C-alpha positions in Angstrom: 0.0 0.1 -0.1 1.2 3.6 -0.8 1.3 6.1 1.9 2.0 9.7 1.2 2.5 11.7 4.2 4.3 14.6 2.5 3.6 15.9 -0.8 7.0 17.8 -1.6 10.2 16.0 -0.9 12.7 18.5 -2.7 14.5 15.4 -3.9 13.5 16.6 -7.5 14.7 20.2 -7.4 17.9 19.3 -9.2 16.1 17.6 -12.1 15.8 14.2 -11.2 13.1 11.8 -9.9 13.3 8.5 -8.1 12.5 5.2 -9.7 11.1 2.0 -7.9 14.5 0.5 -7.4 15.8 3.7 -5.7 17.8 5.0 -8.4 17.2 8.5 -9.9 16.8 9.5 -13.4 16.8 12.9 -15.2 13.0 14.2 -15.4 13.6 14.7 -19.2 14.7 11.1 -19.7 12.8 8.7 -22.1 11.6 6.8 -19.0 10.2 9.6 -17.2 8.8 10.9 -20.5 6.9 7.7 -21.0 5.6 7.6 -17.4 4.4 11.2 -17.8 2.6 10.4 -21.0 0.7 7.6 -19.2 -0.1 10.1 -16.4 -1.6 12.4 -19.1 -3.9 9.8 -20.9 -5.1 8.7 -17.5 -6.0 12.3 -16.5 -8.0 12.7 -19.7 -9.7 9.2 -18.8 -10.9 11.0 -15.5 -12.3 13.9 -17.8 -14.1 11.4 -20.0 -15.5 9.6 -16.9 -17.5 12.6 -16.2 -19.6 11.9 -19.3 -19.5 8.0 -19.0 -22.1 5.7 -17.6 -22.5 2.1 -16.8 -20.2 -0.4 -18.2 -18.1 2.2 -19.9 -17.4 4.0 -16.7 -16.7 0.7 -14.8 -14.1 0.0 -17.7 -12.6 3.3 -17.5 -12.1 3.2 -13.8 -10.5 -0.3 -14.2 -8.1 1.1 -17.0 -7.3 4.1 -14.7 -6.0 1.8 -12.2 -4.3 -0.2 -14.7 -2.5 2.9 -16.0 -1.2 3.5 -12.5 0.1 -0.1 -12.7 1.7 0.8 -16.1 3.3 3.6 -14.6 4.9 1.6 -11.9 5.9 -0.9 -14.5 7.8 1.8 -16.6 9.3 3.2 -13.4 10.8 -0.2 -12.6 14.1 -0.6 -14.6 15.5 -4.0 -15.3 15.0 -7.0 -17.5 12.8 -9.4 -15.1 9.2 -8.5 -16.0 7.6 -10.9 -13.7 5.4 -9.3 -11.1 6.5 -9.7 -7.5 6.3 -8.0 -4.1 9.0 -5.4 -5.2 7.9 -5.0 -9.0 4.5 -4.1 -10.3 4.1 -5.2 -13.9 1.6 -5.3 -16.4 0.5 -9.0 -17.2 -1.0 -10.5 -20.3 -4.5 -10.8 -18.7 -4.8 -6.9 -18.4 -4.1 -7.0 -22.2 -6.5 -9.8 -22.8 -9.5 -7.7 -21.0 -8.9 -4.8 -23.4 -9.0 -7.3 -26.3 -12.5 -8.9 -25.2 -13.9 -5.3 -24.6 -12.7 -4.2 -28.0 -14.2 -7.4 -29.8 -17.5 -7.1 -28.0 -18.0 -3.5 -28.7 -16.7 -3.5 -32.2 -19.1 -6.5 -33.0 -22.1 -4.0 -32.4 -20.7 -1.4 -34.6 -21.3 -1.0 -38.3 -18.0 -1.5 -40.3 -15.9 1.5 -41.0 -16.4 2.7 -44.6 -14.3 5.8 -44.1 -11.7 7.4 -41.6 -13.7 9.0 -39.0 -13.4 12.6 -37.3 -13.0 12.7 -33.7 -16.3 13.9 -32.2 -19.8 13.0 -32.3 -20.8 13.9 -28.9 -19.0 15.1 -25.7 -18.1 11.6 -24.5 -16.9 10.4 -27.9 -14.7 13.6 -28.3 -13.2 13.1 -24.9 -12.4 9.4 -25.6 -10.8 10.5 -28.7 -8.7 12.9 -26.9 -7.7 10.3 -24.6 -7.0 7.9 -27.6 -4.6 10.4 -28.9 -2.8 10.7 -25.8 -2.5 6.9 -25.2 -1.1 6.6 -28.8 1.7 9.4 -27.5 2.3 7.3 -24.4 2.9 4.4 -26.7 5.3 6.2 -28.8 7.1 7.3 -25.5 7.1 3.7 -24.3 8.4 2.4 -27.6 11.2 5.1 -27.8 12.2 4.1 -24.2 12.4 0.4 -25.4 15.2 1.4 -27.8 17.3 2.5 -24.8 16.3 0.1 -22.1 14.4 -3.0 -21.6 10.5 -2.6 -21.4 7.9 -5.1 -20.4 6.3 -6.4 -23.6 3.1 -6.7 -22.0 3.3 -2.9 -21.1 3.8 -2.1 -24.7 0.9 -4.3 -25.9 -1.2 -2.9 -23.1 -0.9 0.8 -24.2 -1.2 -0.2 -27.9 -4.5 -2.0 -27.0 -5.9 0.9 -25.0 -5.8 3.1 -27.9 -7.7 0.6 -29.8 -10.3 0.2 -27.1 -10.7 3.9 -26.9 -11.3 4.2 -30.5 -14.1 1.6 -30.4 -15.6 3.0 -27.2 -15.7 6.6 -28.9 -17.3 4.9 -31.8 -19.9 3.4 -29.5 -20.4 6.6 -27.7 -21.0 8.5 -31.0 -23.4 5.7 -32.2 -25.7 6.7 -29.4 -26.0 10.1 -31.0 -26.2 9.4 -34.7 -23.0 7.4 -35.4 -19.6 8.6 -36.5 -18.7 11.8 -38.1 -17.0 10.6 -41.3 -14.2 12.3 -43.1 -14.9 13.4 -46.6 -11.6 13.4 -48.5 -11.3 16.8 -50.4 -14.5 18.2 -49.3 -13.5 21.7 -49.0 -11.4 21.9 -52.0 
């Protein structure tokens, strides 16, 4: 259990932040950038939750928790990706959860006939923003993976998350008339 008794510690005043193993890393490093991008995606999910109901809201709450797991995973250097008492790691079942949700939601949607524009209603627009931030977090995590070992399940999770958010946004838009379709060259 995490217990925070003091919000500021002054340990980051020199431009570094602590990792799970006790080491310190520059706040502008690839690792800390990836953790920050995950945090941004999580924050926008909190905003989307203000419009979500039912199963979508329950899933988004679960995903917010998983994103904290993902941040902890990324904050744990090393090559051993097995979860332990000392290392919180994303596991394949968390990826499978997203895949199952994607398949079920997508099965109820009309096949895509065009690219879609982000929008449709407020929830869909917020989910599309979260999707783009999840994609940015994925780019940051894969950039980190070029420099240091990264849990493959963590990369898979953030990749599936953006797919899930895309399908959930389409589901939300379907409740208000459907996708907003891109019309190539419409304004020439």
